[in-house]
N, C-alpha and C positions, 0 to 999 in steps of 0.2 A: 417948429420942427426939431430944434434941439432937445426940447422938453419931450416930445414924443419918442425921439430915439433913447432918451434917458429911461423913459418908463417902460419902453420895449426891452432895453437892456436888463431893466430889474425884473421884468416879467420872466424873462428867460432865465435869470439867475434864480428865480424862485421855483421855477420848474425844474432846474437842475437839481437844487436842494431837495424838491419834493421827490425826485427821481432816487436820490441817495437815501432818503427816508424809507421809501418802499424796499430799496435794495438791502439795506440794513434789516428791516423787519424779516424779510425772507431769509436772510443768513442766519438771524438769530435763531429762527425756527430749525435750521439745519443743523446748527453747531451748539451742543450744549455747554461747552467750555468757552465760549467766546463772549462772556458777559462783560468782561473788561472793554472789548471792543464797542459793545452796545453802550457802556457808559461814555467812552469817548465821543461816540457818535451823538449822543444826546448832548453833550458839553458843546460840541461843534455846532449843532443846531441852534443851541441857545445864543450863541456868539453871533451867528449869521442872522438869526432873527432881530438881535438887538442892532446890529449893524443896518439892516434894511428898515427898521423902524425909525433909526435915526435919519436915513435918507428920505424916508417918508415925511417926517416933521419938517425937515429942511425944505422940501418941495411945497409943503402947505403953506410955510411962512413966506417963501418966495413968490408964489402964486396967489396968495391970498384966497385960494380955493375959487378962483375966478376962472371961467371957461369951461364949457360942459365937457370937452374933450379932456381936459386935466381932471375934472371931476370923475369922469368914467375911469380913467387910468387909476387914480387913487382909490376909487371903490374896488376895482378889480384887485389892486394890490392888497387892500385891506382884506378881501375874500381869501386871497392866497395865504394871507398871514394866519387867518382862521383854519384854513386847511392844514397849514403846517402845524398849528399848535395842537390839532387834533392828532395828526401824525406823531407829533412828539410825545403826546400822551399815551397813544397806543404803544410806541416803542418802549416807553418806560414801564408800561404794563407788561410788555413781553420780556424786558429785562428782568423784572421782578420774578417771573413765571420761571425763566431759566435759572434764577439764583435758587428758587425752591427746588426745582428738578436736581440742581447740582448738590444742595443740602440732603436730598432724599438719596441720591447716589451715594454720596460719602457715607451717610448712615448705613446704607446697605453693604458697601464695600466694608466698612468697620465690622458689621456683624458677620459677614462672611469670614473675614480674617481672624475674628475671635473664635468663631466656630472651627474653623481649620486648625487654629492652634490648639484648641482643646482636643480635637480628634488625634492630632499628631502626638500631643502630651500622653495619651492612653498608650501609645506604642513606644515612647522614649524611654531607655533605661532610667532607673532612679537610683540614687545613693542610699545606701542602708547602713545603719550601725546596730548591730545585734550581738549580744553577748560579747562585747569588746572588740567585735571583728567589723572592720569597713569593707564593704563590696558594693557592686552594682548589681542590679537585677532587673529583668522585665518586670513591667507593671502586673502581668498576670501572674508571676511568681509571688509577688508580694501580697496580691489580693488572695490568692489561694491558700498561702501559708497562714495569713492572718485569720482567715475564715475558719481554717481547721483548728487553730489555737483557740479561737473563740468559743468553738464547740466544745473543746476540751475542758476549758475553764468554766463551762456551765454544768460539766460533770456528766457529759454526754460521751462517755468514753467508747462505746462500740462505734459511733458516727465519726468520732475522732480518729479511731484506728483505721477506719475506711478512708477518711480524707488524707491522713499523713500517709498512709500506705501508697495511695494514688499519687500523692505529690512527689514522695521519693522515686517511684517508677518514672514519672514524666519528667522530673528535673533532677536527676542524678548529679549533675555538677553544679548546681546551684549553690549560691552562698547560704541559702536557707536549709541545704540537705543535712548538715550535721544537727542543727536545731531540731529539724523534722524528725530525724532518727531518734533523737533525745525523747521528744514527745510521743512519738510512736511508741517506743518501749515503755514509756510510763502509762500509756493508755492501756497496753496489752498486760502491764502488771497489775493495773487496777482491775482488769478483767481476768485475771489469774491465768493469763497465758504466758507462764513464765518462761517456757523454753523459746517462743518466738521473741520475747522480750530480751533474753539473754543474747540471741542472734543479732538484734538491732543495735543493742548496746555495744557490743563487740564490733561491729560494723562501724560505729561511731568513732571509737578508739582508733581502729584501724585507719580510718579516713583522715582523722587529724587528731593524733594524740596530744598535742598542745593545746587544743580547744579548752576554753573555760569550762565546757560541759563535761570534759573526759573525766576528771576525778569522779564526779557524781555517777557518771556512767558505769564506771568501775565498781563504785559502792552499790549501785543498783544491780550489777551482775551477782555480787555476793548476796544481796537480798533474795534474789530470785532463786540462788542455789540453796539458801537456807530454807526458803519455802518448799523446795523439791527435796529436801531432807539430805542434800549433799553437803554434810557439815566439812568434810575433808576439802571439798572443792572450795567451799566459802572461806576457809582458813588460808588457803593458798592465794585466793583473789584478795583477802583483806591484807594479807602480808605483802603482796605485790603492790597494792595501791600505796602503802605506807612508804615503800622504797620509791616508787615511780613518782609519787606527788608529795613529798614531805612538806609539812607547814601548811597543808591545805585543811580545809574544814572537813573535806570528806577524808582525810587521813587520820584526823583527830577522831572522827566517828568510827573508822575502821579499828583503831587501837582500841576504844570501848567495847566494840563487837568482839574482838579477839579475846579479851579479859574475860568477857562474859561467857565465851564458849569453853573456857579451861575448867 
């Protein structure tokens, strides 16, 4: 009678553990991030199986496997162990599946964050150092200025004039505005559009007379005046250049030009 009670108790315990296995399996399917709990459940099942296997061995030793009732109880317990072993294997497989899903989700999140960072980077202001001046600019300003300058350097002066003219009109307060005026004037000079070139060189000097390009702009104004046969105006411009920017290369060139005009 005592043995029957013991076997019944063991059966109920196995059934309870089996219920836990199925509950854990269902929970694992519903919660992607509960793989730690699934691993703990696997460890717990292993411990319980070992304990029940130990009790089963003790029963076998004490009974000597005599008696049909004991034999049936032991057989039923063995069947329960096999069932739990199958449930344990299924739970382990589910845990691996969840781990793969989590890894896939983490990779997808990483790709999304990287893509978002790249998109944001296209709109964030960038630091620029140009002609000795530090400033910040919108990425669009930097791209358009560099594109126009690349066209100028290829000798496509008409296209460069269009691009720099559009840039100055679109970004009049940009840190690129003064360099854009300088290259716009040079493109116009190359196209023999001397009057408009003078206007843009003068706009550069008015905008920032202390800019690195300002002495060159004044010298370019004198060159345009000479091309327009305005020798008197050129002399005055060269004299003003020497006074305003002494010691610069442009001032040295102005001195030579004045000497040649006498």
